[in-house]
C-alpha positions in Angstrom: -9.7 21.4 17.5 -6.0 19.0 18.0 -5.7 16.0 16.2 -6.2 14.0 19.2 -9.8 15.0 19.4 -10.2 14.5 16.4 -9.5 11.1 16.5 -11.6 10.9 19.6 -14.7 12.1 18.5 -14.2 9.8 15.1 -14.1 6.8 17.5 -16.9 7.8 20.0 -19.4 8.9 16.3 -18.6 5.2 15.1 -20.0 3.7 18.6 -22.8 6.0 18.1 -23.1 4.6 14.5 -23.0 1.4 15.2 -25.7 1.7 18.8 -28.3 3.5 15.5 -27.5 0.8 13.0 -28.2 -2.4 16.3 -31.1 -0.4 16.9 -32.5 -0.8 13.6 -31.6 -4.0 13.7 -33.6 -4.8 16.9 -36.5 -3.0 15.2 -37.0 -4.8 12.6 -37.2 -8.0 14.4 -39.7 -6.4 17.0 -41.6 -6.0 13.6 -41.4 -9.4 12.7 -42.5 -10.7 15.9 -45.4 -8.5 16.2 -46.9 -9.2 12.6 -46.5 -12.9 13.2 -48.6 -12.9 16.5 -51.5 -10.8 14.8 -50.9 -7.6 17.8 -53.7 -4.8 17.5 -54.1 -2.6 14.3 -53.3 0.5 16.4 -49.5 -1.2 17.4 -48.9 -2.3 14.2 -49.3 1.0 13.0 -47.2 3.0 15.5 -44.4 0.1 14.8 -44.2 1.0 11.1 -44.2 4.7 11.6 -41.2 4.3 13.9 -39.6 1.8 10.8 -40.5 4.6 8.3 -38.6 6.7 10.8 -35.6 4.6 10.0 -36.1 4.0 6.3 -36.3 8.0 5.9 -33.3 8.7 7.0 -31.7 12.1 5.3 -29.4 10.4 2.7 -26.9 12.8 3.7 -26.4 11.2 6.9 -27.1 7.8 6.0 -23.9 8.3 3.7 -21.7 9.4 6.9 -22.7 6.4 9.0 -22.1 4.3 6.3 -18.7 5.8 4.9 -17.4 4.9 8.8 -17.8 1.2 8.3 -15.6 -1.3 7.5 -16.4 -3.4 4.2 -18.4 -6.6 6.3 -20.3 -4.0 8.1 -21.3 -2.0 5.0 -22.3 -5.3 3.5 -24.5 -6.4 6.9 -25.9 -3.0 6.9 -27.1 -2.9 3.5 -29.6 -5.9 4.2 -31.9 -3.7 6.5 -33.4 -2.0 4.3 -33.8 -0.9 0.1 -32.7 2.6 1.4 -30.0 1.9 3.4 -28.9 -1.3 0.4 -29.1 1.5 -2.1 -26.1 4.4 0.4 -24.5 1.2 1.5 -23.6 0.1 -2.7 -23.2 3.8 -3.1 -20.3 4.0 -0.5 -18.7 0.9 -1.0 -14.8 0.6 -1.0 -14.2 -1.6 -3.5 -10.1 -0.9 -3.1 -8.5 -3.3 -1.1 -5.8 -2.0 1.0 -2.4 -4.0 0.5 -0.8 -6.2 3.8 2.3 -5.8 5.5 4.2 -9.3 5.2 6.8 -10.1 7.2 9.5 -12.4 7.1 11.0 -14.2 9.9 15.0 -14.2 10.4 14.3 -18.1 11.2 11.6 -20.6 10.3 8.8 -20.7 7.7 6.2 -19.0 9.1 5.4 -15.8 7.4 2.7 -13.1 9.0 0.4 -10.9 7.0 -0.9 -7.5 8.7 -4.4 -6.4 7.3 -4.4 -2.1 8.4 -8.1 -2.1 8.3 -9.0 -4.8 10.0 -5.8 -4.8 12.4 -5.3 -8.4 12.2 -2.6 -11.0 11.7 -3.1 -13.8 9.6 -0.2 -16.6 9.4 0.7 -18.9 7.0 4.0 -21.2 6.1 6.1 -21.5 3.4 8.9 -23.8 3.1 9.3 -23.2 -0.3 11.1 -19.9 0.9 13.8 -21.6 2.0 17.1 -19.3 1.9 15.2 -16.8 0.1 15.3 -13.1 0.5 12.7 -10.6 -0.9 13.5 -8.3 -4.0 10.3 -6.6 -4.8 6.3 -6.9 -5.2 3.7 -5.6 -7.7 -0.4 -7.3 -8.1 0.2 -9.7 -5.4 3.4 -11.8 -6.7 7.0 -11.6 -4.9 10.4 -11.5 -6.6 12.7 -13.6 -4.5 16.6 -14.2 -4.7 18.6 -17.5 -3.2 22.2 -15.5 -3.0 23.5 -19.6 -2.5 22.2 -20.7 -5.8 21.6 -17.0 -7.7 18.4 -18.8 -8.3 15.5 -16.1 -9.0 11.9 -16.5 -9.1 8.3 -15.3 -8.7 6.0 -16.6 -5.7 2.7 -15.9 -5.0 1.8 -16.5 -1.3 -1.7 -16.5 -2.2 -1.8 -19.6 -4.3 1.6 -20.9 -3.7 2.5 -20.7 -7.5 6.4 -20.8 -8.4 7.4 -19.0 -12.2 11.3 -20.0 -12.4 13.7 -17.4 -13.9 17.4 -17.9 -15.6 19.9 -17.5 -12.7 21.3 -13.9 -12.4 24.1 -12.9 -9.8 22.5 -9.9 -7.8 25.4 -8.3 -5.3 24.4 -4.8 -4.7 21.6 -4.0 -6.8 18.0 -3.8 -7.1 15.5 -5.6 -8.9 11.7 -4.9 -10.0 9.5 -6.2 -12.4 6.3 -4.4 -14.7 3.6 -6.5 -14.2 2.6 -10.1 -12.9 4.5 -12.3 -14.4 1.2 -14.4 -15.3 1.3 -11.3 -18.5 2.9 -11.7 -21.2 4.5 -7.9 -21.1 6.7 -8.8 -18.1 9.5 -7.3 -18.3 12.3 -8.1 -14.8 14.9 -4.7 -14.8 17.6 -3.8 -13.0 20.6 -1.6 -13.1 24.0 -1.7 -11.6 26.9 0.7 -11.9 30.3 -0.2 -13.8 31.9 3.5 -13.4 30.2 7.5 -12.3 29.6 7.4 -16.1 28.2 3.9 -17.2 25.8 1.9 -16.0 25.0 -2.4 -17.1 21.2 -2.8 -17.1 20.2 -6.5 -17.2 16.5 -7.3 -18.2 14.4 -11.0 -18.6 11.0 -11.6 -18.8 9.3 -15.3 -17.5 9.8 -18.0 -20.3 13.5 -16.7 -21.4 16.5 -19.0 -20.9 19.0 -16.2 -20.3 19.3 -12.9 -18.9 20.2 -9.7 -21.5 22.7 -7.2 -20.3 24.3 -4.0 -22.0 26.3 -1.1 -20.8 24.8 2.3 -21.3 26.9 5.9 -21.0 25.3 8.6 -18.6 25.6 12.2 -19.2 25.4 12.8 -15.6 26.9 10.8 -12.6 24.6 8.0 -12.0 25.5 5.5 -8.9 23.7 2.2 -8.5 23.4 0.9 -4.7 20.9 -1.5 -3.1 19.7 1.9 -1.3 18.0 3.3 -4.6 14.3 2.9 -5.7 12.9 1.5 -8.7 8.9 1.8 -10.0 7.6 1.1 -13.6 5.3 4.4 -14.5 3.8 4.6 -17.7 5.8 1.9 -19.9 9.0 3.3 -17.9 11.4 2.2 -15.4 12.4 5.1 -12.9 15.3 4.6 -10.8 16.2 7.2 -8.0 20.2 6.9 -7.5 21.3 7.4 -4.0 21.8 11.0 -5.0 18.9 11.9 -5.9 18.6 11.8 -9.4 16.6 10.1 -11.9 17.3 7.3 -14.5 14.8 6.1 -17.1 15.1 2.6 -18.8 12.6 2.4 -22.0 12.2 -1.9 -21.9 10.3 -1.0 -25.4 12.8 0.5 -27.1 16.3 -0.7 -24.2 17.2 2.7 -24.2 18.4 5.0 -21.1 18.9 8.2 -19.9 19.6 10.6 -16.5 17.2 12.9 -16.3 18.6 16.5 -16.2 16.0 17.4 -13.0 18.1 18.6 -9.8 17.0 16.2 -7.2 14.3 17.3 -4.7 15.2 19.9 -2.4 15.3 18.7 1.4 16.3 21.0 4.8 19.8 19.8 5.4 18.9 18.1 8.7 17.4 15.5 6.2 20.9 14.0 5.2 21.8 13.1 8.7 22.8 9.6 9.9 21.2 7.0 7.1 19.8 9.7 5.4 19.5 7.0 2.6 17.5 4.3 3.9 14.8 6.9 4.3 13.6 7.2 1.2 10.3 5.6 -1.1 9.3 5.8 -4.4 6.0 4.4 -5.7 3.2 5.5 -9.1 0.2 7.1 -8.0 -2.4 7.4 -11.2 0.7 7.8 -13.8 2.6 10.0 -11.3 6.2 9.3 -9.9 5.8 10.2 -5.8 8.4 10.7 -3.6 8.7 10.3 0.0 11.4 11.3 1.9 11.8 11.4 6.0 13.8 11.6 9.1 13.6 10.5 12.1 10.9 12.8 14.1 10.4 15.4 10.8 7.4 14.8 9.3 7.9 13.6 6.0 7.8 15.4 2.5 6.2 14.6 -0.6 7.6 15.1 -3.8 5.8 14.5 -7.1 7.5 14.3 -10.8 6.0 17.1 -12.9 6.9 15.8 -16.5 6.2 18.4 -18.4 8.4 21.6 -16.5 10.6 18.1 -15.7 11.4 19.4 -12.1 10.5 17.8 -8.4 7.1 19.7 -6.9 6.4 19.2 -3.3 2.5 18.2 -2.5 1.2 18.7 0.8 -1.9 16.6 -0.3 -2.6 13.5 -1.8 -6.2 14.5 -2.8 -7.9 11.2 -0.9 -4.4 9.0 -1.8 -3.3 6.7 0.6 0.5 5.5 0.4 2.1 2.3 1.7 5.8 2.9 2.0 8.3 0.1 2.7 11.7 0.3 1.9 11.9 -2.6 -1.1 8.5 -1.6 -2.9 6.0 1.1 -2.5 2.3 1.1 -2.9 -0.3 3.3 -3.7 -4.5 3.1 -3.4 -7.7 5.2 -3.8 -10.8 4.7 -2.7 -10.1 3.2 0.7 -12.1 4.2 3.8 -12.4 7.5 5.5 -9.7 7.7 8.0 -6.6 5.8 6.0 -7.2 8.7 2.8 -4.9 11.2 2.4 -1.8 9.3 4.5 1.4 7.6 4.2 1.5 4.2 5.9 5.0 2.7 6.7 6.1 -1.1 6.9 6.3 -1.2 11.0 3.6 -1.8 13.5 3.1 -0.4 17.1 1.5 -1.7 20.2 1.4 -5.5 19.6 0.7 -5.7 16.2 -2.1 -3.4 16.6 -1.4 0.2 15.0 0.2 0.6 12.1 2.5 3.8 11.8 0.8 6.3 9.8 0.7 10.4 8.5 -1.9 12.2 7.9 -1.6 15.0 5.9 -5.1 16.4 7.1 -3.9 16.6 11.2 -0.1 17.2 9.8 1.3 14.4 12.3 2.4 10.7 12.9 -0.2 8.4 14.7 0.4 7.3 17.3 1.8 10.4 18.4 5.1 10.3 18.7 6.0 6.9 16.9 8.2 7.8 14.0 10.5 5.5 13.0 14.4 5.7 11.8 14.4 3.5 9.0 17.8 3.6 9.7 17.8 0.5 12.4 15.4 -1.3 10.7 16.5 -4.2 8.1 15.2 -3.5 4.8 13.9 -7.2 4.2 12.4 -7.4 7.4 8.5 -6.4 5.6 7.2 -5.8 2.4 3.7 -4.2 1.1 1.7 -6.8 -1.0 -1.5 -6.7 -2.5 -3.9 -9.3 -0.8 -6.3 -12.1 -2.2 -9.6 -10.6 -2.8 -10.7 -13.5 -0.9 -9.3 -14.0 2.3 -11.9 -15.6 4.0 -10.1 -19.1 4.4 -7.2 -17.1 6.2 -6.9 -17.4 10.2 
């Protein structure tokens, strides 16, 4: 069966489920009306039998129905009856999908796109004038003002600002380990001085200055804005322009370039602007790298830390990756249709559909909607963890 037919069947099944849920709700309302009007005993028994039929739906079927519902619909369905409440709570998705935050070229209005509800929210931030985004983690943004060399954290949902010491960032990227409200938060950036020497700078909230140390490399390591950074298992991993992996231990303050050959990709992946189509994230303790190239299907690699080699993945085992140029994220336990997929930082159809790649169907959605990352502004958008309560957003 083709991917299009599968997607169509999923949508048709969801509508059928909705009809069934509405039907059940109407039955309950009818039951209340009948009880209040004290109709005949026979009629009440017949209605109770019909209600009993809905209550006794097979658990397997009820689980399929509940899994197809969004979080707010799952909550509504859970109040129908005890058996529905039990199944709804058992399959309820507690993990939230990241939102895609857009940075305007002009003005102070910023948009947030929710890929689950396919809704867009807008907020005004005058605090971000003249700044560019560098990284995001745990719902916090790290930003930089080139004119003043000001580095600062900003939480767009609480509007809290945490200033850092000034630091000139030209062509290097920067990342941080955890939320700046944590005492374990460390900022890290690397810049090559020569092919065999890098300058690593670190800082932490509350510090008065950055610490910079030069390190020798055993292998060539060229640092640029096209590199990728991720914090995993207490270490900063940096993927260089040519695919070599540098590792920095902030507690021991050690740096090394691993003797792990770069991920193997077909030659056509190294075409125009090939360096822009790479993404890196952390997934439950594993370092994950995604390579993309125009219309070609993405290739996913995981670092085998025992054999010290890159292993190509054909499945994410139900996880979901969210890839954006400056930082990428991973999630588990999302809704069924989002699992085992990669969501890219590009929205099509007037803000109604996020470009994604399904590893189950092995194709892009929407069809033929791959994106040439070489044409996209890297500072245009970034995935960010949303607040747990976003009922106040409009």
